[in-house]
mmCIF file of the N, C-alpha and C atoms, coordinates in Angstrom:
data_MODEL
# 
_entry.id   MODEL 
# 
loop_
_atom_site.group_PDB 
_atom_site.id 
_atom_site.type_symbol 
_atom_site.label_atom_id 
_atom_site.label_alt_id 
_atom_site.label_comp_id 
_atom_site.label_asym_id 
_atom_site.label_entity_id 
_atom_site.label_seq_id 
_atom_site.pdbx_PDB_ins_code 
_atom_site.Cartn_x 
_atom_site.Cartn_y 
_atom_site.Cartn_z 
_atom_site.occupancy 
_atom_site.B_iso_or_equiv 
_atom_site.pdbx_formal_charge 
_atom_site.auth_seq_id 
_atom_site.auth_comp_id 
_atom_site.auth_asym_id 
_atom_site.auth_atom_id 
_atom_site.pdbx_PDB_model_num 
ATOM 1   N N  . MET A 1 1  ? 40.926 36.141 -25.881 1.00 0.00 ? 1  MET A N  1 
ATOM 2   C CA . MET A 1 1  ? 42.137 36.702 -25.348 1.00 0.00 ? 1  MET A CA 1 
ATOM 3   C C  . MET A 1 1  ? 42.126 38.207 -25.554 1.00 0.00 ? 1  MET A C  1 
ATOM 4   N N  . PRO A 1 2  ? 42.453 38.960 -24.535 1.00 0.00 ? 2  PRO A N  1 
ATOM 5   C CA . PRO A 1 2  ? 42.491 40.408 -24.680 1.00 0.00 ? 2  PRO A CA 1 
ATOM 6   C C  . PRO A 1 2  ? 43.498 40.819 -25.750 1.00 0.00 ? 2  PRO A C  1 
ATOM 7   N N  . GLY A 1 3  ? 43.067 41.740 -26.601 1.00 0.00 ? 3  GLY A N  1 
ATOM 8   C CA . GLY A 1 3  ? 43.956 42.263 -27.618 1.00 0.00 ? 3  GLY A CA 1 
ATOM 9   C C  . GLY A 1 3  ? 44.126 41.380 -28.842 1.00 0.00 ? 3  GLY A C  1 
ATOM 10  N N  . SER A 1 4  ? 43.498 40.225 -28.875 1.00 0.00 ? 4  SER A N  1 
ATOM 11  C CA . SER A 1 4  ? 43.680 39.313 -30.006 1.00 0.00 ? 4  SER A CA 1 
ATOM 12  C C  . SER A 1 4  ? 42.730 39.618 -31.154 1.00 0.00 ? 4  SER A C  1 
ATOM 13  N N  . GLY A 1 5  ? 41.724 40.443 -30.903 1.00 0.00 ? 5  GLY A N  1 
ATOM 14  C CA . GLY A 1 5  ? 40.747 40.741 -31.932 1.00 0.00 ? 5  GLY A CA 1 
ATOM 15  C C  . GLY A 1 5  ? 39.634 39.715 -32.028 1.00 0.00 ? 5  GLY A C  1 
ATOM 16  N N  . HIS A 1 6  ? 39.695 38.664 -31.244 1.00 0.00 ? 6  HIS A N  1 
ATOM 17  C CA . HIS A 1 6  ? 38.666 37.624 -31.254 1.00 0.00 ? 6  HIS A CA 1 
ATOM 18  C C  . HIS A 1 6  ? 37.685 37.876 -30.120 1.00 0.00 ? 6  HIS A C  1 
ATOM 19  N N  . ARG A 1 7  ? 36.428 37.640 -30.410 1.00 0.00 ? 7  ARG A N  1 
ATOM 20  C CA . ARG A 1 7  ? 35.407 37.781 -29.381 1.00 0.00 ? 7  ARG A CA 1 
ATOM 21  C C  . ARG A 1 7  ? 34.782 36.428 -29.119 1.00 0.00 ? 7  ARG A C  1 
ATOM 22  N N  . ALA A 1 8  ? 34.588 36.131 -27.867 1.00 0.00 ? 8  ALA A N  1 
ATOM 23  C CA . ALA A 1 8  ? 33.927 34.877 -27.493 1.00 0.00 ? 8  ALA A CA 1 
ATOM 24  C C  . ALA A 1 8  ? 32.454 34.958 -27.863 1.00 0.00 ? 8  ALA A C  1 
ATOM 25  N N  . LYS A 1 9  ? 31.911 33.850 -28.337 1.00 0.00 ? 9  LYS A N  1 
ATOM 26  C CA . LYS A 1 9  ? 30.497 33.775 -28.682 1.00 0.00 ? 9  LYS A CA 1 
ATOM 27  C C  . LYS A 1 9  ? 29.869 32.678 -27.842 1.00 0.00 ? 9  LYS A C  1 
ATOM 28  N N  . PRO A 1 10 ? 28.825 33.007 -27.104 1.00 0.00 ? 10 PRO A N  1 
ATOM 29  C CA . PRO A 1 10 ? 28.167 31.958 -26.319 1.00 0.00 ? 10 PRO A CA 1 
ATOM 30  C C  . PRO A 1 10 ? 27.465 30.961 -27.245 1.00 0.00 ? 10 PRO A C  1 
ATOM 31  N N  . ALA A 1 11 ? 27.470 29.722 -26.852 1.00 0.00 ? 11 ALA A N  1 
ATOM 32  C CA . ALA A 1 11 ? 26.826 28.690 -27.657 1.00 0.00 ? 11 ALA A CA 1 
ATOM 33  C C  . ALA A 1 11 ? 26.364 27.558 -26.754 1.00 0.00 ? 11 ALA A C  1 
ATOM 34  N N  . VAL A 1 12 ? 25.321 26.882 -27.200 1.00 0.00 ? 12 VAL A N  1 
ATOM 35  C CA . VAL A 1 12 ? 24.792 25.721 -26.485 1.00 0.00 ? 12 VAL A CA 1 
ATOM 36  C C  . VAL A 1 12 ? 24.625 24.596 -27.503 1.00 0.00 ? 12 VAL A C  1 
ATOM 37  N N  . VAL A 1 13 ? 25.059 23.415 -27.137 1.00 0.00 ? 13 VAL A N  1 
ATOM 38  C CA . VAL A 1 13 ? 24.851 22.235 -27.975 1.00 0.00 ? 13 VAL A CA 1 
ATOM 39  C C  . VAL A 1 13 ? 23.846 21.354 -27.244 1.00 0.00 ? 13 VAL A C  1 
ATOM 40  N N  . ASP A 1 14 ? 22.697 21.134 -27.865 1.00 0.00 ? 14 ASP A N  1 
ATOM 41  C CA . ASP A 1 14 ? 21.604 20.405 -27.227 1.00 0.00 ? 14 ASP A CA 1 
ATOM 42  C C  . ASP A 1 14 ? 21.733 18.902 -27.494 1.00 0.00 ? 14 ASP A C  1 
ATOM 43  N N  . PHE A 1 15 ? 22.583 18.248 -26.703 1.00 0.00 ? 15 PHE A N  1 
ATOM 44  C CA . PHE A 1 15 ? 22.770 16.810 -26.855 1.00 0.00 ? 15 PHE A CA 1 
ATOM 45  C C  . PHE A 1 15 ? 21.515 16.044 -26.462 1.00 0.00 ? 15 PHE A C  1 
ATOM 46  N N  . GLU A 1 16 ? 20.788 16.547 -25.486 1.00 0.00 ? 16 GLU A N  1 
ATOM 47  C CA . GLU A 1 16 ? 19.572 15.857 -25.040 1.00 0.00 ? 16 GLU A CA 1 
ATOM 48  C C  . GLU A 1 16 ? 18.600 15.694 -26.201 1.00 0.00 ? 16 GLU A C  1 
ATOM 49  N N  . ARG A 1 17 ? 18.387 16.768 -26.932 1.00 0.00 ? 17 ARG A N  1 
ATOM 50  C CA . ARG A 1 17 ? 17.459 16.707 -28.064 1.00 0.00 ? 17 ARG A CA 1 
ATOM 51  C C  . ARG A 1 17 ? 17.977 15.766 -29.147 1.00 0.00 ? 17 ARG A C  1 
ATOM 52  N N  . ALA A 1 18 ? 19.287 15.769 -29.362 1.00 0.00 ? 18 ALA A N  1 
ATOM 53  C CA . ALA A 1 18 ? 19.879 14.934 -30.408 1.00 0.00 ? 18 ALA A CA 1 
ATOM 54  C C  . ALA A 1 18 ? 19.760 13.445 -30.103 1.00 0.00 ? 18 ALA A C  1 
ATOM 55  N N  . LEU A 1 19 ? 19.758 13.085 -28.817 1.00 0.00 ? 19 LEU A N  1 
ATOM 56  C CA . LEU A 1 19 ? 19.746 11.672 -28.424 1.00 0.00 ? 19 LEU A CA 1 
ATOM 57  C C  . LEU A 1 19 ? 18.379 11.175 -27.967 1.00 0.00 ? 19 LEU A C  1 
ATOM 58  N N  . ALA A 1 20 ? 17.412 12.072 -27.888 1.00 0.00 ? 20 ALA A N  1 
ATOM 59  C CA . ALA A 1 20 ? 16.098 11.722 -27.334 1.00 0.00 ? 20 ALA A CA 1 
ATOM 60  C C  . ALA A 1 20 ? 15.282 10.833 -28.267 1.00 0.00 ? 20 ALA A C  1 
ATOM 61  N N  . ASP A 1 21 ? 14.460 10.012 -27.663 1.00 0.00 ? 21 ASP A N  1 
ATOM 62  C CA . ASP A 1 21 ? 13.491 9.192  -28.388 1.00 0.00 ? 21 ASP A CA 1 
ATOM 63  C C  . ASP A 1 21 ? 12.335 10.107 -28.792 1.00 0.00 ? 21 ASP A C  1 
ATOM 64  N N  . PRO A 1 22 ? 12.060 10.278 -30.085 1.00 0.00 ? 22 PRO A N  1 
ATOM 65  C CA . PRO A 1 22 ? 10.976 11.176 -30.505 1.00 0.00 ? 22 PRO A CA 1 
ATOM 66  C C  . PRO A 1 22 ? 9.611  10.790 -29.920 1.00 0.00 ? 22 PRO A C  1 
ATOM 67  N N  . ALA A 1 23 ? 9.397  9.506  -29.669 1.00 0.00 ? 23 ALA A N  1 
ATOM 68  C CA . ALA A 1 23 ? 8.127  9.054  -29.101 1.00 0.00 ? 23 ALA A CA 1 
ATOM 69  C C  . ALA A 1 23 ? 8.028  9.358  -27.613 1.00 0.00 ? 23 ALA A C  1 
ATOM 70  N N  . ASN A 1 24 ? 9.170  9.525  -26.960 1.00 0.00 ? 24 ASN A N  1 
ATOM 71  C CA . ASN A 1 24 ? 9.205  9.815  -25.522 1.00 0.00 ? 24 ASN A CA 1 
ATOM 72  C C  . ASN A 1 24 ? 10.473 10.631 -25.250 1.00 0.00 ? 24 ASN A C  1 
ATOM 73  N N  . PRO A 1 25 ? 10.426 11.955 -25.490 1.00 0.00 ? 25 PRO A N  1 
ATOM 74  C CA . PRO A 1 25 ? 11.622 12.795 -25.461 1.00 0.00 ? 25 PRO A CA 1 
ATOM 75  C C  . PRO A 1 25 ? 12.373 12.866 -24.130 1.00 0.00 ? 25 PRO A C  1 
ATOM 76  N N  . VAL A 1 26 ? 11.806 12.349 -23.063 1.00 0.00 ? 26 VAL A N  1 
ATOM 77  C CA . VAL A 1 26 ? 12.533 12.346 -21.789 1.00 0.00 ? 26 VAL A CA 1 
ATOM 78  C C  . VAL A 1 26 ? 13.432 11.117 -21.666 1.00 0.00 ? 26 VAL A C  1 
ATOM 79  N N  . ARG A 1 27 ? 13.380 10.234 -22.665 1.00 0.00 ? 27 ARG A N  1 
ATOM 80  C CA . ARG A 1 27 ? 14.205 9.019  -22.657 1.00 0.00 ? 27 ARG A CA 1 
ATOM 81  C C  . ARG A 1 27 ? 15.185 9.056  -23.827 1.00 0.00 ? 27 ARG A C  1 
ATOM 82  N N  . LEU A 1 28 ? 16.297 8.359  -23.656 1.00 0.00 ? 28 LEU A N  1 
ATOM 83  C CA . LEU A 1 28 ? 17.247 8.201  -24.754 1.00 0.00 ? 28 LEU A CA 1 
ATOM 84  C C  . LEU A 1 28 ? 16.654 7.279  -25.814 1.00 0.00 ? 28 LEU A C  1 
ATOM 85  N N  . LEU A 1 29 ? 16.936 7.578  -27.066 1.00 0.00 ? 29 LEU A N  1 
ATOM 86  C CA . LEU A 1 29 ? 16.593 6.666  -28.143 1.00 0.00 ? 29 LEU A CA 1 
ATOM 87  C C  . LEU A 1 29 ? 17.354 5.366  -27.899 1.00 0.00 ? 29 LEU A C  1 
ATOM 88  N N  . SER A 1 30 ? 16.713 4.236  -28.068 1.00 0.00 ? 30 SER A N  1 
ATOM 89  C CA . SER A 1 30 ? 17.352 2.960  -27.715 1.00 0.00 ? 30 SER A CA 1 
ATOM 90  C C  . SER A 1 30 ? 18.686 2.757  -28.433 1.00 0.00 ? 30 SER A C  1 
ATOM 91  N N  . ALA A 1 31 ? 18.822 3.262  -29.647 1.00 0.00 ? 31 ALA A N  1 
ATOM 92  C CA . ALA A 1 31 ? 20.081 3.122  -30.388 1.00 0.00 ? 31 ALA A CA 1 
ATOM 93  C C  . ALA A 1 31 ? 21.232 3.880  -29.725 1.00 0.00 ? 31 ALA A C  1 
ATOM 94  N N  . PHE A 1 32 ? 20.895 4.866  -28.890 1.00 0.00 ? 32 PHE A N  1 
ATOM 95  C CA . PHE A 1 32 ? 21.918 5.695  -28.240 1.00 0.00 ? 32 PHE A CA 1 
ATOM 96  C C  . PHE A 1 32 ? 22.043 5.419  -26.750 1.00 0.00 ? 32 PHE A C  1 
ATOM 97  N N  . ASP A 1 33 ? 21.332 4.440  -26.240 1.00 0.00 ? 33 ASP A N  1 
ATOM 98  C CA . ASP A 1 33 ? 21.304 4.111  -24.808 1.00 0.00 ? 33 ASP A CA 1 
ATOM 99  C C  . ASP A 1 33 ? 22.268 2.958  -24.522 1.00 0.00 ? 33 ASP A C  1 
ATOM 100 N N  . CYS A 1 34 ? 23.126 3.121  -23.508 1.00 0.00 ? 34 CYS A N  1 
ATOM 101 C CA . CYS A 1 34 ? 24.079 2.047  -23.172 1.00 0.00 ? 34 CYS A CA 1 
ATOM 102 C C  . CYS A 1 34 ? 23.390 0.890  -22.451 1.00 0.00 ? 34 CYS A C  1 
ATOM 103 N N  . GLY A 1 35 ? 22.130 1.088  -22.076 1.00 0.00 ? 35 GLY A N  1 
ATOM 104 C CA . GLY A 1 35 ? 21.385 0.024  -21.405 1.00 0.00 ? 35 GLY A CA 1 
ATOM 105 C C  . GLY A 1 35 ? 20.872 0.406  -20.040 1.00 0.00 ? 35 GLY A C  1 
ATOM 106 N N  . ASP A 1 36 ? 21.361 1.523  -19.495 1.00 0.00 ? 36 ASP A N  1 
ATOM 107 C CA . ASP A 1 36 ? 20.901 1.927  -18.166 1.00 0.00 ? 36 ASP A CA 1 
ATOM 108 C C  . ASP A 1 36 ? 19.847 3.030  -18.215 1.00 0.00 ? 36 ASP A C  1 
ATOM 109 N N  . GLY A 1 37 ? 19.486 3.482  -19.426 1.00 0.00 ? 37 GLY A N  1 
ATOM 110 C CA . GLY A 1 37 ? 18.473 4.522  -19.558 1.00 0.00 ? 37 GLY A CA 1 
ATOM 111 C C  . GLY A 1 37 ? 18.967 5.912  -19.218 1.00 0.00 ? 37 GLY A C  1 
ATOM 112 N N  . LEU A 1 38 ? 20.254 6.046  -18.948 1.00 0.00 ? 38 LEU A N  1 
ATOM 113 C CA . LEU A 1 38 ? 20.791 7.338  -18.516 1.00 0.00 ? 38 LEU A CA 1 
ATOM 114 C C  . LEU A 1 38 ? 22.012 7.770  -19.318 1.00 0.00 ? 38 LEU A C  1 
ATOM 115 N N  . HIS A 1 39 ? 22.904 6.835  -19.610 1.00 0.00 ? 39 HIS A N  1 
ATOM 116 C CA . HIS A 1 39 ? 24.166 7.172  -20.258 1.00 0.00 ? 39 HIS A CA 1 
ATOM 117 C C  . HIS A 1 39 ? 24.161 6.753  -21.729 1.00 0.00 ? 39 HIS A C  1 
ATOM 118 N N  . PRO A 1 40 ? 24.816 7.548  -22.582 1.00 0.00 ? 40 PRO A N  1 
ATOM 119 C CA . PRO A 1 40 ? 24.877 7.191  -23.999 1.00 0.00 ? 40 PRO A CA 1 
ATOM 120 C C  . PRO A 1 40 ? 25.752 5.965  -24.248 1.00 0.00 ? 40 PRO A C  1 
ATOM 121 N N  . SER A 1 41 ? 25.426 5.265  -25.311 1.00 0.00 ? 41 SER A N  1 
ATOM 122 C CA . SER A 1 41 ? 26.248 4.153  -25.796 1.00 0.00 ? 41 SER A CA 1 
ATOM 123 C C  . SER A 1 41 ? 27.365 4.734  -26.666 1.00 0.00 ? 41 SER A C  1 
ATOM 124 N N  . ASP A 1 42 ? 28.214 3.874  -27.194 1.00 0.00 ? 42 ASP A N  1 
ATOM 125 C CA . ASP A 1 42 ? 29.251 4.339  -28.122 1.00 0.00 ? 42 ASP A CA 1 
ATOM 126 C C  . ASP A 1 42 ? 28.619 5.061  -29.310 1.00 0.00 ? 42 ASP A C  1 
ATOM 127 N N  . ASP A 1 43 ? 27.505 4.523  -29.817 1.00 0.00 ? 43 ASP A N  1 
ATOM 128 C CA . ASP A 1 43 ? 26.798 5.189  -30.917 1.00 0.00 ? 43 ASP A CA 1 
ATOM 129 C C  . ASP A 1 43 ? 26.247 6.541  -30.472 1.00 0.00 ? 43 ASP A C  1 
ATOM 130 N N  . GLY A 1 44 ? 25.802 6.620  -29.229 1.00 0.00 ? 44 GLY A N  1 
ATOM 131 C CA . GLY A 1 44 ? 25.320 7.892  -28.691 1.00 0.00 ? 44 GLY A CA 1 
ATOM 132 C C  . GLY A 1 44 ? 26.423 8.924  -28.628 1.00 0.00 ? 44 GLY A C  1 
ATOM 133 N N  . TYR A 1 45 ? 27.603 8.509  -28.159 1.00 0.00 ? 45 TYR A N  1 
ATOM 134 C CA . TYR A 1 45 ? 28.736 9.440  -28.112 1.00 0.00 ? 45 TYR A CA 1 
ATOM 135 C C  . TYR A 1 45 ? 29.172 9.845  -29.516 1.00 0.00 ? 45 TYR A C  1 
ATOM 136 N N  . ALA A 1 46 ? 29.101 8.931  -30.472 1.00 0.00 ? 46 ALA A N  1 
ATOM 137 C CA . ALA A 1 46 ? 29.434 9.269  -31.861 1.00 0.00 ? 46 ALA A CA 1 
ATOM 138 C C  . ALA A 1 46 ? 28.450 10.302 -32.402 1.00 0.00 ? 46 ALA A C  1 
ATOM 139 N N  . GLU A 1 47 ? 27.173 10.146 -32.072 1.00 0.00 ? 47 GLU A N  1 
ATOM 140 C CA . GLU A 1 47 ? 26.158 11.121 -32.493 1.00 0.00 ? 47 GLU A CA 1 
ATOM 141 C C  . GLU A 1 47 ? 26.419 12.474 -31.838 1.00 0.00 ? 47 GLU A C  1 
ATOM 142 N N  . MET A 1 48 ? 26.799 12.463 -30.562 1.00 0.00 ? 48 MET A N  1 
ATOM 143 C CA . MET A 1 48 ? 27.126 13.716 -29.871 1.00 0.00 ? 48 MET A CA 1 
ATOM 144 C C  . MET A 1 48 ? 28.291 14.422 -30.568 1.00 0.00 ? 48 MET A C  1 
ATOM 145 N N  . ALA A 1 49 ? 29.284 13.671 -31.012 1.00 0.00 ? 49 ALA A N  1 
ATOM 146 C CA . ALA A 1 49 ? 30.422 14.265 -31.717 1.00 0.00 ? 49 ALA A CA 1 
ATOM 147 C C  . ALA A 1 49 ? 29.971 14.917 -33.017 1.00 0.00 ? 49 ALA A C  1 
ATOM 148 N N  . LYS A 1 50 ? 29.077 14.256 -33.754 1.00 0.00 ? 50 LYS A N  1 
ATOM 149 C CA . LYS A 1 50 ? 28.550 14.830 -34.998 1.00 0.00 ? 50 LYS A CA 1 
ATOM 150 C C  . LYS A 1 50 ? 27.795 16.121 -34.723 1.00 0.00 ? 50 LYS A C  1 
ATOM 151 N N  . VAL A 1 51 ? 26.953 16.105 -33.699 1.00 0.00 ? 51 VAL A N  1 
ATOM 152 C CA . VAL A 1 51 ? 26.156 17.281 -33.346 1.00 0.00 ? 51 VAL A CA 1 
ATOM 153 C C  . VAL A 1 51 ? 27.075 18.429 -32.925 1.00 0.00 ? 51 VAL A C  1 
ATOM 154 N N  . PHE A 1 52 ? 28.102 18.123 -32.129 1.00 0.00 ? 52 PHE A N  1 
ATOM 155 C CA . PHE A 1 52 ? 29.040 19.154 -31.691 1.00 0.00 ? 52 PHE A CA 1 
ATOM 156 C C  . PHE A 1 52 ? 29.790 19.740 -32.881 1.00 0.00 ? 52 PHE A C  1 
ATOM 157 N N  . GLU A 1 53 ? 30.281 18.867 -33.765 1.00 0.00 ? 53 GLU A N  1 
ATOM 158 C CA . GLU A 1 53 ? 31.030 19.343 -34.924 1.00 0.00 ? 53 GLU A CA 1 
ATOM 159 C C  . GLU A 1 53 ? 30.179 20.270 -35.789 1.00 0.00 ? 53 GLU A C  1 
ATOM 160 N N  . SER A 1 54 ? 28.936 19.896 -36.016 1.00 0.00 ? 54 SER A N  1 
ATOM 161 C CA . SER A 1 54 ? 28.028 20.720 -36.806 1.00 0.00 ? 54 SER A CA 1 
ATOM 162 C C  . SER A 1 54 ? 27.794 22.076 -36.142 1.00 0.00 ? 54 SER A C  1 
ATOM 163 N N  . ALA A 1 55 ? 27.562 22.074 -34.836 1.00 0.00 ? 55 ALA A N  1 
ATOM 164 C CA . ALA A 1 55 ? 27.340 23.327 -34.105 1.00 0.00 ? 55 ALA A CA 1 
ATOM 165 C C  . ALA A 1 55 ? 28.594 24.194 -34.131 1.00 0.00 ? 55 ALA A C  1 
ATOM 166 N N  . PHE A 1 56 ? 29.756 23.583 -33.987 1.00 0.00 ? 56 PHE A N  1 
ATOM 167 C CA . PHE A 1 56 ? 31.019 24.319 -33.991 1.00 0.00 ? 56 PHE A CA 1 
ATOM 168 C C  . PHE A 1 56 ? 31.265 24.951 -35.360 1.00 0.00 ? 56 PHE A C  1 
ATOM 169 N N  . GLU A 1 57 ? 30.985 24.218 -36.425 1.00 0.00 ? 57 GLU A N  1 
ATOM 170 C CA . GLU A 1 57 ? 31.147 24.760 -37.779 1.00 0.00 ? 57 GLU A CA 1 
ATOM 171 C C  . GLU A 1 57 ? 30.218 25.946 -38.004 1.00 0.00 ? 57 GLU A C  1 
ATOM 172 N N  . ARG A 1 58 ? 28.971 25.850 -37.522 1.00 0.00 ? 58 ARG A N  1 
ATOM 173 C CA . ARG A 1 58 ? 28.037 26.979 -37.653 1.00 0.00 ? 58 ARG A CA 1 
ATOM 174 C C  . ARG A 1 58 ? 28.547 28.187 -36.874 1.00 0.00 ? 58 ARG A C  1 
ATOM 175 N N  . LEU A 1 59 ? 29.101 27.961 -35.709 1.00 0.00 ? 59 LEU A N  1 
ATOM 176 C CA . LEU A 1 59 ? 29.625 29.044 -34.885 1.00 0.00 ? 59 LEU A CA 1 
ATOM 177 C C  . LEU A 1 59 ? 30.804 29.726 -35.581 1.00 0.00 ? 59 LEU A C  1 
ATOM 178 N N  . LEU A 1 60 ? 31.687 28.947 -36.179 1.00 0.00 ? 60 LEU A N  1 
ATOM 179 C CA . LEU A 1 60 ? 32.837 29.522 -36.874 1.00 0.00 ? 60 LEU A CA 1 
ATOM 180 C C  . LEU A 1 60 ? 32.417 30.312 -38.110 1.00 0.00 ? 60 LEU A C  1 
ATOM 181 N N  . ALA A 1 61 ? 31.342 29.869 -38.756 1.00 0.00 ? 61 ALA A N  1 
ATOM 182 C CA . ALA A 1 61 ? 30.869 30.542 -39.965 1.00 0.00 ? 61 ALA A CA 1 
ATOM 183 C C  . ALA A 1 61 ? 30.128 31.841 -39.658 1.00 0.00 ? 61 ALA A C  1 
ATOM 184 N N  . ALA A 1 62 ? 29.676 31.985 -38.422 1.00 0.00 ? 62 ALA A N  1 
ATOM 185 C CA . ALA A 1 62 ? 28.882 33.179 -38.053 1.00 0.00 ? 62 ALA A CA 1 
ATOM 186 C C  . ALA A 1 62 ? 29.752 34.412 -37.958 1.00 0.00 ? 62 ALA A C  1 
# 
């Protein structure tokens, strides 16, 4: 916001890397796959929330 003294900081959260199968990084890890090979499962979305929270905390601390 102009005049607020806060500056926006660009950030990227790499959900793909967080959910990828280490043996085949172009695929979702089976624990995070809803079954269609494309969309995350509930566990996948929970992992995404953890990754986002961690990235957000690092951004606030910077």
